[in-house]
C-alpha positions as CSV (number, residue, x, y, z in Angstrom):
1,M,117.4,78.3,141.7
2,S,119.6,75.0,143.0
3,D,118.1,73.2,139.7
4,I,119.4,75.7,137.5
5,D,122.7,76.1,139.3
6,A,123.1,72.0,139.0
7,L,122.1,72.3,135.5
8,E,124.8,75.1,134.6
9,K,127.7,72.9,136.6
10,E,126.5,69.6,134.5
11,L,126.2,71.7,130.8
12,L,129.7,73.7,131.3
13,A,131.2,70.3,132.5
14,Q,130.0,68.7,129.4
15,I,131.3,71.4,127.3
16,G,134.7,71.5,129.0
17,A,135.1,67.8,128.1
18,A,134.3,68.2,124.3
19,E,137.3,67.0,122.2
20,S,136.0,67.7,119.2
21,Q,133.7,70.3,117.4
22,S,131.2,67.6,116.5
23,E,131.0,66.9,120.3
24,L,130.9,70.1,121.2
25,E,128.0,71.0,118.5
26,Q,126.0,67.8,120.4
27,V,126.3,69.6,123.8
28,R,125.3,72.8,122.5
29,V,122.1,71.2,120.5
30,D,121.4,69.2,123.6
31,A,121.1,72.4,125.7
32,L,120.0,75.5,123.3
33,G,118.6,73.8,120.5
34,K,114.8,74.1,120.2
35,K,113.9,70.8,122.2
36,G,117.3,71.6,124.4
37,R,117.4,71.5,128.1
38,V,117.7,75.0,128.6
39,S,115.1,76.1,125.9
40,A,112.5,73.8,127.7
41,L,113.1,75.9,131.0
42,M,112.4,79.1,128.7
43,K,109.2,78.0,127.6
44,T,108.0,77.4,130.9
45,L,108.1,81.2,131.6
46,G,105.0,81.6,129.6
47,G,103.1,79.8,132.4
48,M,104.4,81.8,135.3
49,S,102.6,84.6,136.8
50,A,104.1,88.1,136.5
51,E,106.0,88.2,139.9
52,E,107.7,84.7,138.9
53,R,108.6,85.8,135.7
54,K,110.5,88.5,137.4
55,V,112.4,86.3,139.5
56,Q,113.0,83.2,136.9
57,G,113.5,85.3,133.8
58,P,116.7,86.6,134.9
59,L,118.1,83.4,135.9
60,L,117.3,81.5,132.7
61,N,118.5,84.1,130.6
62,G,121.8,84.3,132.6
63,L,121.9,80.6,132.2
64,K,121.4,80.8,128.8
65,D,123.8,83.5,128.4
66,R,126.9,81.7,130.1
67,V,126.2,78.3,128.0
68,N,126.6,80.0,124.7
69,E,129.6,82.0,126.1
70,A,131.3,78.7,127.1
71,V,130.2,77.3,123.5
72,H,132.1,79.6,122.0
73,T,135.1,79.8,123.9
74,R,135.5,76.1,124.0
75,K,134.9,76.1,120.2
76,A,137.6,78.8,119.9
77,A,140.3,76.7,121.8
78,L,139.1,73.8,119.8
79,E,139.7,75.6,116.7
80,E,143.2,76.4,118.0
81,E,144.1,73.0,118.8
82,E,143.1,71.6,115.3
83,L,145.1,74.4,113.8
84,N,148.3,73.8,115.7
85,R,147.5,70.1,114.9
86,R,147.9,70.3,111.3
87,L,150.8,73.2,111.5
88,V,152.4,70.0,113.0
89,T,151.5,66.9,110.9
90,E,151.1,69.1,107.1
91,R,154.4,70.9,107.6
92,I,156.1,70.5,104.3
93,D,159.9,71.2,104.0
94,V,160.6,73.6,100.8
95,T,164.0,73.1,101.2
96,L,163.8,69.6,100.1
97,P,164.4,68.8,96.3
98,V,161.1,68.6,94.0
99,L,160.3,64.4,93.8
100,A,159.6,63.1,89.9
101,Q,156.0,61.9,90.7
102,Q,155.4,65.4,92.1
103,T,155.9,67.5,89.1
104,G,152.7,69.5,87.9
105,R,150.7,68.5,84.9
106,I,149.5,71.0,81.9
107,H,145.7,70.8,81.9
108,P,144.3,69.4,78.7
109,I,142.0,72.9,78.3
110,S,145.2,74.5,78.4
111,Q,147.4,72.4,75.9
112,T,144.5,72.5,74.1
113,I,144.4,76.1,73.7
114,D,148.2,76.1,72.9
115,E,147.6,73.7,70.2
116,L,145.0,76.2,68.9
117,C,147.2,78.9,69.0
118,A,149.9,77.3,67.3
119,I,147.7,76.2,64.2
120,F,146.3,79.5,63.7
121,A,149.6,81.3,64.0
122,D,150.8,79.4,61.2
123,L,147.8,80.2,59.4
124,G,148.4,83.8,59.9
125,F,145.8,84.8,62.7
126,S,146.8,86.7,65.9
127,V,145.4,86.4,69.3
128,A,143.0,88.9,70.7
129,E,141.6,89.0,74.1
130,G,138.9,90.9,76.1
131,P,137.2,91.1,79.4
132,D,135.1,88.6,80.8
133,I,132.3,91.1,82.2
134,E,131.0,92.8,79.0
135,T,128.3,95.1,78.4
136,D,124.9,94.0,77.1
137,E,125.7,96.2,74.1
138,M,129.1,94.6,73.0
139,N,127.7,90.8,74.0
140,F,124.6,91.4,72.1
141,S,123.6,94.4,70.3
142,A,126.8,94.8,68.5
143,L,126.4,91.4,67.2
144,N,122.7,91.7,65.8
145,I,121.2,89.9,68.5
146,P,117.7,91.3,69.0
147,P,116.4,92.4,72.6
148,E,113.6,89.5,72.2
149,H,116.1,86.6,71.4
150,P,116.3,83.8,73.9
151,A,119.9,84.0,74.6
152,R,119.4,87.3,76.2
153,Q,116.9,85.9,78.6
154,M,117.7,85.4,82.2
155,H,117.4,81.5,81.6
156,D,120.4,81.5,79.5
157,T,122.6,84.4,80.6
158,F,124.3,85.7,83.9
159,Y,123.4,89.4,84.5
160,L,124.9,91.6,87.1
161,E,123.2,94.1,89.3
162,A,121.9,96.7,87.5
163,K,123.7,100.2,87.5
164,E,122.0,103.7,88.0
165,D,121.4,104.1,84.5
166,G,119.2,101.0,84.7
167,S,121.8,99.1,82.2
168,R,123.4,95.6,83.4
169,D,126.6,93.8,82.6
170,V,126.7,90.0,81.8
171,L,129.4,87.5,82.1
172,R,129.7,87.3,78.3
173,T,128.1,84.2,76.7
174,H,130.7,84.1,73.8
175,T,134.1,85.8,72.7
176,S,132.3,87.5,70.1
177,P,132.7,90.7,71.6
178,V,136.6,90.4,71.3
179,Q,135.9,90.7,67.7
180,I,133.9,93.9,68.0
181,R,136.7,95.4,69.8
182,T,139.2,94.4,67.6
183,M,137.2,96.0,64.6
184,L,136.4,99.0,66.5
185,T,140.0,99.6,67.7
186,E,142.1,98.5,64.7
187,E,141.9,99.1,61.0
188,P,141.3,96.2,58.7
189,P,142.2,94.0,57.3
190,H,141.6,91.7,60.3
191,R,142.8,88.1,61.0
192,V,142.3,87.1,64.6
193,I,141.1,84.4,66.9
194,A,140.0,85.1,70.5
195,P,140.2,82.1,72.8
196,G,138.6,82.5,76.6
197,R,136.4,81.7,79.0
198,V,132.6,82.2,78.7
199,Y,129.2,81.8,80.8
200,R,126.1,80.1,80.4
201,C,123.2,78.8,82.6
202,D,123.8,75.3,82.0
203,S,125.1,72.1,83.5
204,D,125.2,68.5,82.6
205,Q,127.4,65.8,81.4
206,T,128.3,67.7,78.2
207,H,127.5,71.4,79.3
208,T,128.8,73.6,82.4
209,P,128.2,77.3,83.3
210,M,131.7,78.3,82.6
211,F,133.4,76.8,79.7
212,H,135.9,77.9,76.7
213,Q,135.5,78.8,73.5
214,V,138.1,80.3,70.4
215,E,136.3,82.3,67.9
216,G,138.3,83.5,64.7
217,L,137.7,86.4,62.6
218,V,138.9,87.5,58.9
219,I,137.7,90.9,57.4
220,D,139.7,91.9,54.2
221,R,138.2,93.4,50.8
222,E,137.8,90.0,49.3
223,T,137.0,87.1,51.5
224,H,134.6,84.5,50.2
225,M,133.4,81.4,51.4
226,G,135.8,79.4,49.8
227,H,138.8,81.0,52.3
228,L,136.1,79.9,55.1
229,K,136.3,76.4,54.1
230,W,140.2,76.2,53.7
231,V,141.1,77.6,57.1
232,L,138.7,75.1,58.8
233,E,139.7,72.3,56.7
234,E,143.2,73.0,57.3
235,F,142.5,73.6,61.1
236,C,140.9,70.6,61.3
237,K,143.7,68.4,59.6
238,A,146.1,70.0,61.8
239,F,144.3,69.9,65.3
240,F,143.2,66.1,64.8
241,E,147.0,65.3,63.2
242,L,145.2,64.0,59.9
243,D,146.2,63.9,56.3
244,S,142.8,64.4,55.1
245,I,139.4,64.9,56.6
246,S,135.9,65.2,55.0
247,M,133.7,68.3,55.9
248,R,129.9,69.1,55.2
249,F,128.5,72.7,55.7
250,R,125.0,72.6,56.5
251,P,122.6,75.8,56.6
252,S,122.0,77.6,59.7
253,H,120.8,80.8,61.7
254,F,122.9,83.0,63.9
255,P,122.4,86.5,64.0
256,F,125.7,87.8,63.5
257,T,126.5,85.9,60.2
258,E,125.0,85.4,57.1
259,P,124.7,82.8,55.6
260,S,125.3,80.9,58.4
261,M,126.4,77.2,58.4
262,E,127.3,74.3,61.0
263,V,130.2,71.7,60.4
264,D,130.3,68.2,60.8
265,I,133.4,65.9,60.0
266,R,133.3,62.5,59.0
267,C,133.3,59.7,61.6
268,R,133.1,56.6,62.4
269,R,131.5,55.0,65.8
270,D,132.8,52.2,67.3
271,G,131.6,51.1,70.2
272,G,132.2,53.7,72.4
273,Q,134.8,55.3,70.6
274,I,134.7,58.0,67.8
275,V,137.1,57.5,64.9
276,L,137.6,60.6,63.0
277,G,138.6,61.0,58.9
278,E,136.8,57.6,58.0
279,G,133.1,56.1,58.2
280,D,129.4,56.8,57.1
281,D,128.6,58.9,59.9
282,W,129.1,62.9,60.8
283,L,130.1,64.7,63.8
284,E,129.1,68.6,64.7
285,I,132.1,70.5,65.5
286,L,131.5,73.9,64.8
287,G,129.5,77.0,63.5
288,C,130.6,79.5,61.4
289,G,129.4,82.0,58.5
290,M,130.2,85.2,56.8
291,V,129.9,88.3,58.8
292,H,126.6,89.8,58.7
293,P,126.4,93.5,57.2
294,K,124.9,94.7,60.2
295,V,128.0,94.0,62.4
296,L,130.4,95.7,59.8
297,Q,128.1,98.6,59.6
298,Y,127.9,98.6,63.5
299,V,131.6,99.1,63.4
300,G,132.1,101.7,60.8
301,L,132.8,99.2,57.8
302,D,131.1,99.3,54.8
303,P,129.5,95.8,53.7
304,D,129.8,96.8,49.9
305,V,133.6,97.2,50.4
306,F,134.4,94.9,53.4
307,Q,133.7,91.2,53.9
308,G,134.3,88.7,56.1
309,F,133.8,85.4,57.7
310,A,133.7,84.1,61.3
311,F,133.8,80.8,62.9
312,G,133.2,79.4,66.6
313,V,134.7,76.1,68.3
314,G,134.1,74.9,71.9
315,I,137.4,74.3,73.1
316,D,136.5,71.8,75.9
317,R,134.8,69.6,73.6
318,M,137.6,69.7,70.9
319,A,139.9,68.4,73.9
320,M,137.4,65.9,75.1
321,L,137.1,64.5,71.2
322,K,140.9,64.2,70.4
323,Y,141.8,63.0,74.2
324,G,139.2,60.6,74.7
325,I,137.8,62.3,78.1
326,P,134.1,61.3,78.4
327,D,132.7,64.0,80.8
328,L,133.0,67.7,80.2
329,R,132.7,68.1,84.3
330,A,135.9,66.7,84.8
331,F,137.7,69.3,83.3
332,F,136.8,71.6,86.6
333,A,136.7,69.1,89.4
334,A,140.2,69.8,90.6
335,D,140.9,65.9,90.9
336,L,144.7,65.6,90.7
337,R,144.2,62.0,89.8
338,W,142.5,62.6,86.7
339,L,145.0,65.5,86.1
340,K,148.1,62.7,86.3
341,H,146.0,60.7,83.8
342,Y,145.0,63.2,81.3
343,G,147.4,66.0,81.7
344,F,150.7,66.9,79.8
345,P,154.2,67.1,80.9
346,S,155.0,70.9,81.5
347,L,157.9,70.7,78.6
348,D,155.4,69.4,75.9
349,I,154.8,72.3,74.4
350,P,152.7,72.4,71.1
351,S,154.5,72.6,67.9
352,L,153.5,72.3,64.2
353,A,156.6,70.8,63.4
354,G,157.2,68.6,65.9
355,G,153.5,66.9,66.2
356,L,150.9,69.0,68.7
357,S,150.0,65.8,71.1
358,R,153.7,63.8,70.6
């Protein structure tokens, strides 16, 4: 018993002398960890007789409980000391005037979204919004995406917990459901863009699990490919602030458009830079197409009467391309140094008349 008392006094003294949480954790591990001194004594109970265990068991368990309690008490005291220290050293006088070097900056994504909205507003588009959490029906079925499509698999889509009826909501994988909601709640003609966050299971230098898209939709009685090409050409010229731009449309496939196309713009690759509007190379920037008749039928429109086109643009990549940002992940790193370099003054409001990125 004297050995146990001596060990307890020693451990309690070490706990009381710990000056930081890291020191306290080391004392706890030395005493109660798998190879700790108290744990080693506890293991000896298995080799004792029943009578010895009746005596030593309560003593060792009591030692363990008291050491645990002392650790928790000291931890709480250290946390309170740390909080008081931070309250003193990190105090900010909010009555002081704001220093010029401490003014905020507009994030490049926010700036790019404002630029896109300004351009499409000038083309007669309005902005539509929808929820980030969507039904499987709105995110896939309404857009003519079949159940066996790879986009509906777990490896590509974030699914939420199943409901009582077995259905599962998703984090929307595109902003196309906003187009469906618009067509279901409003009468044609439609001319809208839908900027917002979207989510997919992907992460590398050019992909993140959450990113931003803007999708556009035009529905009317007389809408054709010529209208689509003109809108995209005017958008690209305005966004990249070029007098002229060369574009090519390549056949592709999207379940919700027919025909479907991917759009490239002419560019020149000079070292690590991409110069738009000149050269002999091409850069893919977006996907588009004429709205599939099945999508029109889903929202109650007659494909023989109404036609339309849709397009989708990655906002993050457009910002990277325009402002020379090399890594997509930096957008979400919350690094103030990066934001001071790439950010925009708070009053730098995009305007076609004054220049988008002036």
